[in-house]
C-alpha positions as CSV (number, residue, x, y, z in Angstrom):
1,M,57.8,101.2,118.3
2,R,56.1,104.6,117.8
3,K,58.0,105.3,114.7
4,V,57.2,102.1,113.1
5,K,53.6,102.5,114.0
6,E,53.7,105.9,112.2
7,N,55.2,104.4,109.1
8,M,52.7,101.5,109.2
9,R,49.9,104.0,109.3
10,D,51.2,106.1,106.4
11,L,51.8,102.9,104.3
12,N,48.2,101.9,105.2
13,V,46.8,105.3,104.0
14,E,49.0,105.3,100.9
15,G,48.1,101.8,99.8
16,Y,44.4,101.5,100.8
17,K,42.9,104.8,101.1
18,D,39.8,105.0,98.9
19,L,40.4,101.5,97.4
20,S,36.9,100.9,96.0
21,A,37.2,104.0,93.8
22,R,40.7,102.8,92.7
23,V,39.2,99.5,91.7
24,K,36.4,101.1,89.9
25,R,38.8,103.6,88.0
26,C,41.0,100.7,87.2
27,S,38.3,98.5,86.0
28,E,37.0,101.4,83.7
29,E,40.4,101.9,82.2
30,L,40.8,98.2,81.7
31,E,37.3,98.0,80.0
32,K,38.2,100.7,77.7
33,V,41.4,99.2,76.6
34,Q,39.7,95.8,76.2
35,Q,37.1,97.4,74.0
36,E,39.8,99.0,71.8
37,L,41.3,95.5,71.4
38,F,37.9,93.9,70.6
39,K,37.2,96.6,67.9
40,G,40.5,95.4,66.2
41,E,43.1,98.0,67.5
42,I,45.5,95.4,68.3
43,T,48.9,97.0,69.0
44,Q,51.9,96.0,71.1
45,S,51.4,98.8,73.3
46,N,47.5,98.2,73.9
47,L,48.2,94.5,74.7
48,V,51.0,95.5,77.2
49,L,48.8,98.1,78.7
50,E,45.9,95.7,78.8
51,G,48.2,93.0,80.9
52,N,49.4,95.6,83.1
53,L,46.0,97.0,84.0
54,R,44.6,93.5,84.4
55,H,47.3,92.8,86.7
56,D,46.6,96.0,88.7
57,W,43.0,95.3,88.7
58,V,43.4,91.7,90.2
59,K,45.9,93.1,92.7
60,M,43.6,95.9,93.8
61,N,40.5,93.7,93.9
62,R,42.2,91.1,96.0
63,A,43.2,93.7,98.4
64,K,39.6,95.0,98.6
65,M,38.3,91.5,99.1
66,D,40.8,91.0,102.1
67,I,39.4,94.0,103.6
68,L,35.9,93.0,103.3
69,K,36.7,89.5,104.6
70,A,38.5,91.1,107.6
71,K,35.3,93.4,108.2
72,A,33.1,90.3,107.9
73,R,35.4,88.3,110.2
74,M,35.2,91.1,112.9
75,S,31.3,91.0,112.6
76,W,31.2,87.2,112.6
77,L,33.3,87.3,115.9
78,V,30.7,89.9,117.5
79,E,27.9,87.9,116.4
80,V,29.3,84.5,117.6
81,D,30.3,86.1,120.9
82,F,26.4,87.1,121.3
83,C,25.5,83.7,120.5
84,T,27.8,82.2,122.9
85,R,26.4,84.5,125.7
86,C,22.8,83.4,124.4
87,L,23.8,79.8,124.4
88,S,25.2,80.2,128.0
89,R,22.2,82.0,129.3
90,Y,19.2,80.2,127.7
91,V,20.0,77.1,125.8
92,I,22.4,75.1,128.3
93,P,20.1,75.7,131.2
94,H,17.1,74.6,129.3
95,Q,19.0,71.4,128.1
96,N,19.8,70.8,131.7
97,R,16.2,70.9,133.0
98,N,15.3,68.6,130.2
99,K,17.5,65.7,130.9
100,I,17.6,62.9,133.4
101,S,20.6,63.3,135.7
102,V,19.6,60.8,138.5
103,L,17.2,58.0,138.2
104,E,15.8,55.9,141.2
105,E,15.5,52.0,140.6
106,E,12.5,50.1,141.9
107,S,14.8,48.9,144.9
108,G,15.3,52.5,145.9
109,R,19.1,52.9,144.7
110,L,19.8,56.2,143.0
111,L,21.7,56.0,139.7
112,S,23.6,59.0,138.4
113,T,26.0,57.7,135.6
114,P,24.5,57.8,132.1
115,K,25.3,54.2,131.3
116,D,23.4,53.0,134.5
117,I,20.6,55.2,133.7
118,E,20.5,54.0,130.1
119,V,20.5,50.3,131.4
120,E,17.7,50.9,133.7
121,I,15.4,52.5,131.3
122,V,16.0,49.8,128.5
123,G,15.7,47.2,131.1
124,F,12.3,48.8,132.4
125,Y,10.9,48.9,128.8
126,K,12.0,45.3,128.1
127,K,10.0,44.0,131.0
């Protein structure tokens, strides 16, 4: 397991180290070749080079976006965790204080089910 972890770490460094700079460099090379093609320097080698550079740029940009999505997902999980704690601490007790959980009828009987409470309130206002 340790050997696999070392190999994965090496692969990660080799494949993703300084990815933003590599994307920028590839983008600049692609733009340069596309400008040559736009000027009319259309050769088979330029077309092949442009296709390869575009393919590399798309692949690197996708990897960069995946990394950014993973970072955003982690940030989101931390924020949601905070929101869950906040919800548990402040919002839910507030909601519990502001709801009718038990209602006493005119006859003195206590109603505790939501349906019974609803029927009693509607009946009270219909009188």
